[in-house]
Each structure stands twice: as structure tokens, then as C-alpha cells.
C-alpha positions as CSV (number, residue, x, y, z in Angstrom):
1,M,0.0,0.0,0.0
2,Y,2.8,2.4,0.9
3,R,4.4,1.9,-2.5
4,I,1.1,2.5,-4.3
5,I,0.6,5.7,-2.4
6,T,4.1,6.9,-3.1
7,L,3.7,6.1,-6.8
8,C,0.4,8.0,-6.9
9,V,2.0,11.1,-5.2
10,L,4.9,11.0,-7.7
11,L,2.6,10.6,-10.7
12,F,0.5,13.5,-9.5
13,F,3.5,15.7,-8.9
14,V,5.1,14.9,-12.3
15,S,1.8,15.4,-14.2
16,S,1.5,18.9,-12.6
17,L,4.7,20.1,-14.2
18,K,5.0,21.3,-17.7
19,A,7.7,19.1,-19.2
20,Q,10.5,20.4,-21.4
21,E,12.7,18.5,-23.7
22,Y,16.1,17.4,-22.4
23,T,19.1,16.6,-24.6
24,A,22.8,16.6,-24.2
25,A,22.5,20.4,-24.7
26,S,21.1,20.5,-21.1
27,V,24.2,18.8,-19.6
28,F,26.7,20.8,-17.6
29,A,30.1,19.1,-17.5
30,H,31.3,20.0,-14.0
31,N,35.0,20.3,-13.5
32,D,35.5,19.0,-17.0
33,Y,39.3,19.3,-16.8
34,V,39.5,16.3,-14.4
35,H,38.4,13.9,-17.1
36,P,41.2,11.8,-18.7
37,I,40.7,13.8,-21.9
38,P,39.6,17.4,-21.0
39,F,37.2,19.2,-23.4
40,Y,37.0,16.5,-26.0
41,S,35.3,13.9,-23.8
42,S,32.4,16.3,-23.1
43,Y,32.5,17.9,-26.5
44,F,32.1,14.7,-28.5
45,L,29.1,13.9,-26.3
46,Q,27.7,17.3,-27.3
47,A,27.4,18.7,-23.8
48,G,25.9,22.1,-23.8
49,F,28.0,23.4,-21.0
50,I,31.7,22.7,-20.2
51,E,33.3,24.1,-17.1
52,A,37.0,25.0,-16.4
53,D,38.3,26.5,-13.2
54,I,41.2,29.0,-13.6
55,F,43.9,30.5,-11.5
56,L,45.9,33.6,-12.4
57,K,49.6,33.0,-12.1
58,G,51.9,35.7,-13.6
59,D,50.7,36.2,-17.2
60,E,49.1,32.8,-17.5
61,L,45.7,31.3,-16.7
62,L,46.1,27.8,-15.3
63,V,43.3,25.2,-15.1
64,A,42.9,23.4,-11.7
65,H,40.4,22.9,-8.9
66,T,42.7,24.0,-6.1
67,A,46.0,25.8,-5.9
68,P,48.0,22.7,-4.8
69,E,46.8,20.9,-8.0
70,I,48.1,23.5,-10.4
71,D,50.3,22.2,-13.2
72,E,51.8,24.9,-15.3
73,A,51.3,22.7,-18.4
74,N,47.6,22.9,-18.0
75,T,46.9,26.3,-19.4
76,L,43.4,27.5,-20.4
77,E,44.6,28.1,-23.9
78,S,46.0,24.6,-24.4
79,L,43.1,22.7,-22.8
80,Y,40.2,24.8,-24.0
81,L,40.7,27.9,-26.1
82,N,42.8,26.2,-28.8
83,P,40.5,23.1,-29.1
84,V,37.4,25.2,-29.2
85,Q,38.7,27.5,-31.9
86,K,39.9,24.5,-34.0
87,N,36.4,23.0,-33.8
88,I,34.8,26.3,-34.7
89,V,36.9,26.5,-37.8
90,K,36.1,22.9,-38.6
91,N,32.4,23.7,-38.2
92,S,32.5,26.7,-40.5
93,G,32.2,29.2,-37.7
94,Y,29.8,27.3,-35.3
95,A,30.5,25.6,-32.0
96,Y,29.0,22.3,-33.2
97,A,28.4,20.8,-36.6
98,D,24.7,21.4,-35.8
99,K,24.5,25.1,-36.4
100,Q,21.6,25.5,-33.9
101,Q,23.4,23.9,-31.0
102,Q,24.9,26.2,-28.4
103,L,28.0,25.6,-26.4
104,T,28.7,27.5,-23.2
105,L,32.3,27.6,-21.9
106,M,31.9,28.3,-18.2
107,I,35.1,29.7,-16.8
108,D,35.1,29.7,-13.0
109,I,37.6,32.2,-11.6
110,K,39.4,31.0,-8.5
111,T,41.7,34.0,-8.0
112,E,40.9,37.7,-7.7
113,G,38.1,38.5,-10.1
114,V,39.0,41.8,-11.9
115,S,42.7,41.0,-12.6
116,T,41.9,37.4,-13.6
117,L,39.1,38.4,-15.9
118,S,41.1,41.2,-17.4
119,L,43.8,38.8,-18.5
120,L,41.2,36.4,-19.7
121,V,39.8,39.1,-22.0
122,K,43.4,39.7,-23.4
123,K,43.7,35.9,-24.0
124,L,40.3,35.7,-25.8
125,N,41.2,38.6,-28.0
126,K,43.8,36.3,-29.6
127,Y,41.0,34.0,-30.6
128,P,38.7,36.0,-32.9
129,K,36.8,32.9,-34.0
130,L,35.7,32.3,-30.5
131,I,34.5,35.9,-30.0
132,S,32.6,36.0,-33.3
133,C,31.0,32.5,-33.0
134,P,27.2,33.0,-32.7
135,T,26.7,29.7,-30.9
136,L,29.5,30.0,-28.3
137,N,28.8,31.6,-25.0
138,I,31.7,32.5,-22.6
139,V,30.3,32.8,-19.1
140,I,32.2,33.8,-15.9
141,S,31.5,32.2,-12.6
142,G,33.3,32.0,-9.2
143,N,35.0,35.2,-8.1
144,V,32.9,37.3,-10.5
145,P,33.6,41.1,-10.3
146,S,30.7,43.1,-8.8
147,P,27.9,43.8,-11.3
148,E,28.7,47.5,-11.2
149,R,32.0,46.7,-12.9
150,W,30.6,44.4,-15.7
151,K,30.4,47.3,-18.1
152,E,34.2,47.5,-18.0
153,F,34.4,44.2,-19.8
154,P,33.5,43.5,-23.5
155,A,30.0,42.4,-24.5
156,F,31.2,38.8,-25.4
157,I,31.7,38.1,-21.7
158,G,28.6,36.8,-19.9
159,F,28.1,36.2,-16.2
160,D,26.7,33.4,-14.0
161,G,24.1,35.2,-11.9
162,R,22.8,34.5,-8.4
163,P,19.2,34.4,-7.1
164,N,17.9,37.3,-5.0
165,V,20.2,39.9,-6.5
166,N,18.6,43.1,-7.7
167,Y,20.3,43.4,-11.1
168,T,19.8,46.4,-13.3
169,K,18.2,45.9,-16.7
170,E,21.7,46.2,-18.3
171,Q,23.3,43.8,-15.8
172,L,20.5,41.2,-16.2
173,A,21.0,41.2,-19.9
174,R,24.5,39.9,-19.3
175,V,23.4,37.2,-17.0
176,K,23.4,33.9,-19.0
177,M,22.0,31.7,-16.2
178,I,21.3,31.8,-12.5
179,S,23.0,29.3,-10.3
180,T,23.0,28.4,-6.6
181,D,24.1,25.8,-4.2
182,F,21.5,23.0,-4.1
183,G,22.1,22.6,-0.3
184,S,20.8,26.2,0.2
185,V,17.4,25.0,-1.1
186,S,17.2,21.3,-0.1
187,H,19.0,18.6,1.8
188,W,17.5,15.8,-0.4
189,N,20.0,13.1,-1.0
190,G,18.8,12.2,-4.5
191,K,17.0,9.0,-3.5
192,G,13.2,8.7,-3.9
193,I,11.6,12.2,-4.1
194,P,12.2,15.3,-2.0
195,V,9.8,16.1,0.8
196,Q,7.0,18.5,0.1
197,E,8.7,21.5,1.8
198,D,11.8,21.0,-0.4
199,R,9.7,20.6,-3.5
200,D,8.0,23.8,-2.8
201,K,11.3,25.6,-2.4
202,I,12.8,24.2,-5.6
203,V,9.7,25.1,-7.6
204,A,9.5,28.6,-6.1
205,L,13.2,29.3,-7.0
206,R,12.7,27.8,-10.5
207,D,9.7,30.0,-11.1
208,A,11.5,33.1,-9.9
209,V,14.4,32.5,-12.2
210,H,12.2,31.7,-15.2
211,S,10.2,34.9,-14.5
212,Q,13.5,36.7,-15.3
213,G,13.8,34.9,-18.6
214,K,16.9,32.9,-17.3
215,K,17.8,29.3,-17.0
216,I,18.5,27.8,-13.6
217,R,21.4,25.6,-12.5
218,F,22.3,24.0,-9.2
219,W,25.8,23.1,-8.1
220,G,26.3,20.4,-5.4
221,A,23.1,18.6,-6.3
222,P,23.0,14.8,-6.0
223,D,24.6,13.3,-9.1
224,F,23.2,10.0,-10.2
225,T,20.4,8.7,-12.4
226,N,17.4,9.2,-10.0
227,A,18.5,12.7,-9.1
228,W,18.9,13.7,-12.7
229,S,15.5,12.4,-13.5
230,R,13.8,14.2,-10.6
231,L,15.6,17.5,-11.4
232,M,14.3,17.2,-15.0
233,E,10.8,16.6,-13.6
234,F,11.3,19.9,-11.8
235,N,12.1,21.6,-15.1
236,I,15.6,22.5,-13.9
237,D,17.1,23.7,-17.1
238,I,20.8,22.8,-16.7
239,I,21.8,19.4,-15.1
240,G,25.3,19.5,-13.6
241,T,27.3,16.3,-13.5
242,D,30.7,14.7,-13.1
243,D,29.4,11.8,-15.2
244,V,28.7,13.2,-18.6
245,Q,28.6,9.8,-20.3
246,G,26.0,8.7,-17.8
């Protein structure tokens, strides 16, 4: 009887949501650089979002999760900017062979925001194919400069927004998605379905983000099949994972 009731509650909950279509374009490759083959593993699976964390060191941008893991051979240019540009050239100016498919390169700044982003802009200016690609989005997360300073950076730079921030109209136009820690909304472990209170919080946040015309992303959410399925039932636009193949 308990299983029947649980199933009925789940079916009612799912039927009350307006479903959206999910494809690989909805997948966010979290910490992509830790994969055995950075960039290409996620790119060949046509992930819509690929993330790289960067540290400013001298005149270089190095890709790593923490400072002790820095390897000076792992530059942002060698691991990401060069491969992305090569594929844009191969695809006649588009991120993917499918000219409708978007690719977002999420660059998570681990060092001081303004100085790191300033060097990133200089690096990107060496790659005009990236800047001019209509289906490539370059989005900054992590130590993002304050919104008041966004106007100091070129228009090809987008930003990862946060909920409950009173952005101006101009600032909001540069927000490409709104992200938050899943733990700030729910302590659900990914098994079964969240309790009603947590469901209400997730839906309220999703609706608030969608009312701004933005996509929503969680970091730190449970990362396995049942959790992905439930997040899709909640119409969470971007599904973060360390298991892109899965």
C-alpha cells in the first residue's frame, strides 16, 4: 500500500509540471578538466556546458580545482581555447556541426576577479573565431567582479548570476544563467523524491528564475540517475554532473 501511495503522489507531482525537452545540450560538465581527456570527452558527447576553473599566475591562466593541484602545463589556452577554436573552424564558424546547438564555456575564476578576468579578455582577443562565434557563450562564474564593474568588460563576456540579486536591466542582460548551491534549497540526497517542503522551495526558486527569462542551474546537487530524473521533472534547465557519459 505504501508503494502504491508513493507512486500516486509521484505521478500527480510529475503530471502537474510542464515538461521540457532534455538533450545533451542540457548537460553541464562540472570540472571538465579532471576527465582523462579534457574538453573532447564532453564535446564529443555534445554537452551544452563545459566548465573549467582557472587561476591567475603571472601572465598565465592555469586550469585546476585547487591551488595545490596547479600544473603549469595545464593552461586555459592549451586545454580549451585552442581546441574550441579548432572545432569552430572545422564547423565553419559554429561551436558544433549542428549550427543550432549552443556551447557554453563556463570559466570559474578562483583568483581575484577583476585581474583574472582582465587577463582572460586579453587571451580571448587572440581567438577572434571564439569571440565572433554566434553559438559559443563565454560565461564567468566563481570570483565574479561586482555587477557594477561588468560594463568594464566586453560584451562577449557573460556572467553566472545568483538568485535574489537586484540586477539592473543592463546587468541582467549579461546574466546567462542563474546558479545556486543545491544545499541552500534542499537537503535531499537524490533518492526517492524530495519532501513537500523542499519541492515547494525548488519550484519557487525555479519560477522566480524563469520569470526573469533565465535558466536555472544548481551546483552540489545529487549526481546520479534518479537525481537527474527528478531535477528534470522539476524543469531545472541545466543538469550538472561529473558523469557526462551517464
